[in-house]
C-alpha positions as CSV (number, residue, x, y, z in Angstrom):
1,M,6.5,29.7,-2.9
2,S,2.8,29.2,-2.9
3,F,1.2,27.6,-6.0
4,L,-0.8,31.1,-6.4
5,E,2.7,32.7,-6.3
6,E,4.1,30.4,-8.6
7,Y,1.1,30.4,-10.9
8,D,1.1,34.4,-11.1
9,A,4.6,34.5,-11.6
10,I,4.1,32.8,-15.2
11,D,3.8,35.1,-18.2
12,P,0.3,35.1,-19.1
13,S,1.4,34.2,-22.6
14,Q,2.4,31.1,-21.4
15,P,-0.7,28.9,-20.9
16,T,1.2,25.5,-21.5
17,Q,3.6,26.4,-18.5
18,Q,0.5,27.4,-16.3
19,M,-1.3,24.1,-17.0
20,G,1.9,22.2,-16.5
21,L,2.3,23.7,-13.0
22,F,-1.4,23.0,-11.9
23,L,-1.0,19.4,-13.3
24,K,2.3,19.0,-11.4
25,Y,0.1,20.0,-7.8
26,V,-2.3,18.0,-8.7
27,L,0.0,15.1,-8.9
28,T,2.1,16.1,-6.0
29,D,0.7,18.7,-3.7
30,A,-3.0,18.4,-4.5
31,D,-4.5,19.4,-1.1
32,T,-2.4,21.8,-0.3
33,M,-3.2,23.7,-3.7
34,F,-6.9,23.0,-3.3
35,A,-6.7,24.4,0.2
36,E,-5.2,27.6,-0.8
37,L,-7.5,27.8,-4.0
38,R,-11.0,27.7,-1.7
39,A,-9.3,30.4,0.1
40,H,-8.2,32.9,-2.3
41,R,-9.4,31.7,-5.5
42,P,-12.5,29.3,-5.0
43,I,-13.5,29.5,-8.6
44,F,-9.7,29.5,-10.4
45,V,-9.8,30.7,-14.2
46,M,-7.3,29.3,-16.0
47,P,-6.8,29.4,-20.1
48,A,-7.4,25.7,-20.8
49,A,-10.3,25.2,-18.1
50,T,-12.1,26.6,-15.0
51,L,-11.1,24.6,-11.8
52,V,-14.0,24.8,-9.1
53,T,-13.4,24.2,-5.4
54,R,-15.8,24.6,-3.2
55,F,-18.5,21.9,-1.8
56,V,-21.5,23.5,-3.0
57,D,-20.3,25.0,-6.5
58,V,-19.1,21.4,-7.4
59,Q,-22.3,20.3,-6.0
60,E,-24.1,23.2,-8.5
61,I,-22.1,21.9,-11.4
62,L,-22.8,18.4,-10.9
63,T,-26.7,19.1,-10.2
64,R,-27.0,21.1,-14.0
65,P,-26.2,18.1,-16.7
66,K,-27.6,20.6,-19.1
67,V,-25.3,23.4,-18.8
68,F,-22.3,21.7,-18.0
69,S,-22.5,18.4,-19.8
70,V,-20.4,15.3,-20.3
71,R,-19.7,15.6,-24.1
72,L,-16.2,15.6,-23.5
73,Y,-16.0,11.8,-23.0
74,Q,-17.9,11.1,-26.6
75,P,-14.6,11.3,-28.4
76,K,-12.9,8.6,-26.3
77,M,-16.0,6.4,-25.7
78,D,-17.5,6.3,-29.3
79,P,-14.6,4.9,-31.0
80,S,-14.0,2.2,-28.7
81,V,-17.1,0.9,-26.9
82,G,-19.7,2.8,-29.4
83,P,-22.0,5.3,-28.3
84,F,-22.4,5.1,-24.5
85,M,-24.9,6.5,-22.1
86,L,-22.2,8.0,-19.5
87,A,-21.3,10.9,-22.0
88,R,-24.6,11.4,-23.2
89,D,-26.7,12.8,-20.0
90,G,-30.5,13.7,-20.7
91,T,-30.9,11.6,-23.7
92,T,-32.6,8.7,-24.7
93,I,-29.3,6.0,-24.9
94,N,-28.9,7.7,-21.4
95,R,-32.6,7.0,-19.9
96,R,-33.2,3.7,-21.8
97,D,-29.7,2.1,-21.0
98,K,-29.1,2.9,-17.7
99,S,-32.9,1.9,-17.1
100,I,-32.3,-1.6,-18.5
101,M,-28.8,-1.9,-16.9
102,T,-30.4,-0.8,-13.2
103,A,-32.7,-3.6,-13.8
104,M,-30.6,-6.5,-14.5
105,L,-28.1,-5.2,-11.4
106,R,-30.3,-6.1,-8.7
107,L,-29.9,-5.0,-5.2
108,E,-31.2,-8.3,-4.4
109,D,-28.0,-9.6,-5.5
110,L,-25.9,-7.6,-2.9
111,P,-25.3,-10.7,-0.6
112,A,-24.6,-13.0,-3.1
113,V,-22.0,-10.8,-4.7
114,R,-20.4,-9.7,-1.2
115,K,-19.8,-13.4,-1.0
116,L,-18.2,-14.1,-3.8
117,V,-15.8,-11.2,-3.6
118,S,-15.0,-12.2,-0.3
119,D,-14.4,-15.5,-1.4
120,L,-12.4,-14.2,-4.8
121,A,-9.9,-11.9,-2.2
122,D,-9.6,-14.8,0.5
123,A,-8.4,-17.1,-3.0
124,A,-6.2,-14.1,-4.1
125,I,-4.6,-13.5,-0.6
126,Q,-4.3,-17.1,0.0
127,A,-2.4,-17.6,-3.4
128,S,0.1,-14.9,-2.1
129,K,1.4,-16.8,0.4
130,G,2.4,-13.8,3.1
131,T,3.7,-11.2,0.8
132,I,0.6,-9.6,-1.6
133,E,1.2,-6.7,-4.0
134,V,-1.9,-5.1,-3.6
135,V,-2.8,-3.9,-7.0
136,S,-1.8,-6.8,-9.4
137,Q,-3.0,-9.6,-6.9
138,L,-6.1,-8.7,-5.2
139,S,-7.5,-4.7,-6.1
140,R,-7.5,-5.0,-10.2
141,L,-7.5,-9.0,-10.0
142,V,-10.9,-9.5,-8.1
143,P,-12.8,-6.9,-10.1
144,V,-12.0,-8.6,-13.0
145,Q,-12.8,-12.3,-11.6
146,L,-16.0,-10.7,-10.4
147,T,-16.6,-9.3,-13.9
148,G,-16.6,-13.1,-15.6
149,K,-18.3,-14.8,-12.7
150,Y,-21.3,-11.7,-12.1
151,F,-21.3,-9.8,-15.0
152,G,-21.0,-13.2,-17.2
153,F,-17.9,-11.6,-19.6
154,P,-14.9,-13.7,-18.3
155,G,-13.0,-12.5,-21.6
156,P,-10.4,-14.7,-23.5
157,D,-8.2,-14.6,-20.0
158,V,-7.3,-12.4,-17.2
159,P,-4.1,-10.7,-18.7
160,T,-6.5,-9.4,-21.5
161,M,-9.1,-8.2,-19.5
162,M,-6.8,-6.1,-17.1
163,R,-5.5,-4.9,-20.8
164,W,-8.4,-3.7,-21.9
165,S,-9.7,-2.5,-18.9
166,R,-6.5,-0.5,-18.1
167,A,-6.5,0.7,-21.7
168,T,-10.1,2.1,-22.0
169,Q,-10.1,3.6,-18.6
170,Y,-7.0,5.3,-19.1
171,D,-7.9,7.0,-22.5
172,M,-11.3,7.7,-21.4
173,F,-10.8,9.6,-18.0
174,H,-7.1,10.5,-17.7
175,N,-6.1,11.4,-21.3
176,T,-7.1,15.1,-20.6
177,P,-5.5,17.4,-21.1
178,Q,-2.9,15.8,-23.2
179,N,-4.8,13.5,-25.4
180,D,-2.0,11.2,-26.3
181,P,-2.2,10.2,-29.5
182,K,-1.0,6.3,-28.6
183,I,-3.2,6.3,-25.5
184,H,-6.5,6.7,-27.4
185,A,-5.1,4.4,-29.9
186,D,-4.7,1.5,-27.6
187,N,-8.3,2.4,-26.2
188,V,-9.7,1.9,-29.7
189,Q,-7.9,-1.4,-30.3
190,A,-8.5,-2.5,-26.5
191,G,-12.7,-1.9,-27.5
192,T,-12.3,-3.3,-30.9
193,E,-11.3,-6.5,-29.6
194,A,-13.4,-6.6,-26.7
195,K,-16.8,-5.9,-29.2
196,A,-15.2,-8.7,-31.3
197,Y,-15.1,-11.2,-28.3
198,L,-18.3,-10.2,-26.9
199,A,-20.1,-10.8,-30.5
200,Q,-18.8,-14.1,-30.4
201,L,-19.5,-14.8,-26.8
202,V,-23.1,-13.5,-27.2
203,R,-23.9,-15.9,-29.6
204,Q,-22.1,-18.7,-27.6
205,R,-24.4,-17.6,-24.1
206,R,-27.7,-17.9,-26.3
207,A,-27.2,-21.3,-27.4
208,E,-26.2,-21.9,-23.9
209,L,-29.2,-20.4,-22.8
210,K,-31.2,-22.5,-24.9
211,A,-30.0,-25.7,-23.1
212,D,-30.0,-24.2,-19.9
213,P,-32.3,-21.3,-19.2
214,S,-31.4,-20.7,-15.6
215,L,-28.2,-19.4,-16.3
216,D,-28.1,-16.2,-14.4
217,D,-25.6,-13.6,-14.9
218,T,-25.8,-10.0,-16.4
219,L,-24.9,-11.0,-19.8
220,S,-27.3,-13.9,-19.4
221,R,-30.2,-11.8,-18.1
222,L,-29.7,-9.2,-21.0
223,L,-30.2,-11.8,-23.5
224,K,-33.3,-13.3,-21.6
225,T,-35.0,-10.0,-22.0
226,V,-36.9,-9.6,-24.8
227,L,-37.8,-5.8,-25.8
228,P,-39.8,-4.8,-28.7
229,E,-37.5,-2.8,-31.7
230,V,-39.0,0.1,-31.7
231,I,-37.0,0.6,-27.9
232,G,-33.5,0.3,-29.6
233,F,-32.0,-1.9,-27.4
234,D,-30.4,-4.2,-29.9
235,E,-27.3,-6.5,-29.5
236,E,-24.9,-3.5,-30.1
237,R,-26.5,-2.0,-26.9
238,V,-25.9,-5.1,-25.0
239,I,-22.3,-5.1,-25.9
240,A,-21.4,-1.6,-25.4
241,N,-23.2,-2.2,-21.9
242,T,-21.8,-5.1,-21.5
243,I,-17.6,-3.5,-21.8
244,G,-19.0,-0.7,-19.5
245,L,-19.2,-3.1,-16.9
246,L,-15.7,-3.5,-17.5
247,V,-14.4,-0.2,-18.2
248,G,-16.2,1.3,-14.8
249,G,-15.7,-1.9,-12.5
250,V,-12.0,-2.2,-12.3
251,E,-9.8,0.6,-12.2
252,T,-12.3,2.6,-10.2
253,T,-12.6,0.1,-7.7
254,S,-9.0,-0.5,-7.7
255,A,-8.3,2.8,-6.9
256,A,-10.3,3.0,-4.4
257,I,-9.3,-0.2,-2.4
258,V,-5.6,1.0,-2.4
259,Q,-6.2,4.7,-1.9
260,A,-8.4,4.3,1.5
261,L,-5.8,1.8,2.5
262,D,-3.0,3.9,1.8
263,E,-5.0,6.5,4.3
264,L,-5.6,4.0,6.6
265,L,-1.7,2.7,6.5
266,E,-1.3,6.4,7.6
267,R,-3.3,6.6,10.8
268,P,-2.5,3.3,13.1
269,A,-4.9,3.7,15.2
270,Q,-8.1,4.1,12.8
271,F,-6.2,1.1,10.6
272,E,-6.5,-1.3,13.9
273,A,-9.8,-0.1,14.7
274,A,-10.9,-0.9,10.9
275,R,-9.2,-4.0,11.0
276,G,-11.0,-4.9,14.3
277,A,-14.3,-4.4,12.4
278,A,-13.5,-6.2,9.7
279,A,-12.5,-9.6,11.9
280,A,-15.9,-8.9,13.8
281,G,-17.6,-8.9,10.4
282,N,-19.1,-5.5,11.3
283,D,-19.3,-4.2,7.5
284,D,-21.4,-1.2,8.2
285,L,-18.4,-0.2,10.7
286,L,-16.2,-1.3,8.3
287,A,-17.5,0.7,5.5
288,Q,-17.3,4.1,7.4
289,Y,-13.7,3.9,7.9
290,V,-13.5,3.1,4.0
291,W,-15.3,6.3,3.2
292,E,-13.9,8.2,5.2
293,A,-10.7,7.6,4.2
294,L,-11.2,7.8,0.8
295,R,-12.8,11.6,1.8
296,F,-9.2,12.5,1.9
297,H,-8.1,10.8,-1.4
298,P,-11.0,10.1,-3.7
299,I,-10.9,8.2,-6.9
300,N,-10.3,11.2,-8.7
301,P,-9.1,14.7,-7.7
302,F,-12.0,16.4,-10.4
303,V,-14.4,15.5,-12.6
304,V,-14.8,17.1,-16.5
305,R,-17.6,18.9,-17.5
306,F,-17.9,21.2,-20.7
307,C,-20.2,24.3,-20.3
308,E,-22.8,24.5,-23.0
309,Q,-24.1,27.9,-22.5
310,D,-23.1,31.0,-20.4
311,Y,-23.8,30.7,-16.7
312,M,-23.3,32.8,-13.8
313,L,-21.6,29.9,-11.0
314,A,-22.4,30.9,-7.4
315,D,-24.9,33.7,-8.1
316,D,-25.6,35.9,-5.1
317,T,-22.5,35.4,-3.7
318,D,-18.9,37.4,-3.8
319,R,-17.2,34.8,-5.5
320,K,-19.9,34.7,-8.4
321,S,-18.0,33.8,-12.0
322,L,-19.5,34.1,-15.3
323,V,-18.6,30.2,-16.7
324,K,-18.6,31.0,-20.5
325,T,-20.1,28.5,-23.3
326,G,-17.4,26.3,-24.4
327,T,-15.2,26.5,-21.4
328,V,-13.8,23.1,-19.8
329,V,-15.1,22.6,-16.0
330,L,-12.8,20.6,-13.6
331,A,-15.5,19.8,-10.9
332,S,-13.2,18.9,-7.5
333,A,-14.9,16.6,-5.2
334,R,-11.5,16.2,-3.7
335,S,-11.9,19.9,-2.6
336,G,-15.4,20.1,-1.7
337,M,-15.3,17.3,0.6
338,M,-12.5,19.4,2.8
339,D,-14.7,22.5,2.7
340,D,-14.9,23.8,5.8
341,G,-17.8,25.9,4.8
342,E,-19.3,22.7,4.5
343,I,-17.9,20.0,6.5
344,D,-17.0,20.4,10.1
345,T,-13.5,20.0,11.0
346,P,-12.7,18.6,7.7
347,E,-9.1,17.7,8.5
348,E,-10.0,15.4,11.2
349,F,-10.7,11.6,10.5
350,R,-14.5,11.0,11.9
351,L,-16.7,8.5,11.7
352,G,-20.5,9.2,11.0
353,R,-20.2,12.0,8.6
354,P,-23.7,12.2,6.6
355,D,-23.6,10.7,3.8
356,Y,-24.8,13.7,1.5
357,Q,-21.5,14.9,2.1
358,N,-19.9,12.1,0.1
359,M,-19.1,12.8,-3.5
360,H,-16.8,9.9,-4.1
361,F,-18.9,8.9,-7.0
362,G,-19.8,12.4,-7.9
363,Y,-23.4,14.3,-7.1
364,G,-26.9,14.4,-8.7
């Protein structure tokens, strides 16, 4: 039976069973399900949520943040790290904090960051002595080490930083729809510990900066930046945004590394070509292999949005659908990037696809 045949066979009075079947396919056979839905029910209405599978419809949702908001992340983020920009599109917090953090993370730093990551990765591989468990010994370890060296947030030790990263990321972005209270409690505990640690670190770093004003990492830049009180970017904002660098920088990076590697290992010819690009130091060519691999398995199957007002999605098409206020919307970039209405021969592993077809980081 196909997904739709199984789904339609469930009694409509059993929404929990319907959602359970959907999540089962997400975890075990997402691409087959998404392909079926793109062809037959591209805007798939379930009792608990509406799934959107076509490329242009996903773009439509992600470029209308006032209609399809990120508010559902607030109950997970606020008790842990405090009010955070990622859960507040179109607000002062979002515009101010994003602008300040963008100024701290300079594009001119990229060559030095690449060199640092290369050195950390080499050290991790050498320490493995010939056999490496990629997740714990490389793809999570190196981003945690980078958080200490470039962001200026080393944490008490690597295991603690890994625990904080996992606990916050898992609740904020993956504890839906089950809303497991233990997962949420772990997130709040991790955020509480991280805030206490950073409050002490901020005091220590201020003293270090008095002795050596040349210190230059992200936290040091934040503390050296003098903003008027009316701006509202106080020490609490410094701490929240510094924790955000850990939350956003480790687990997603690790997922991208592992999933891109997994896809390349399934394609021996492309894997060897990617190895050749790496050995030759051709970062641009290697990046093309990585991004194309991630198109087949991006870090998230979908992102969650909340419909703030009645909205006719895909208007002027035969698939148009009224999304009602209060609807939870799942916008599937994974499905969108396999949509043959936008992507030429999406099942083919092909380099040189235009950047605007990538939705690895969302869209808009």
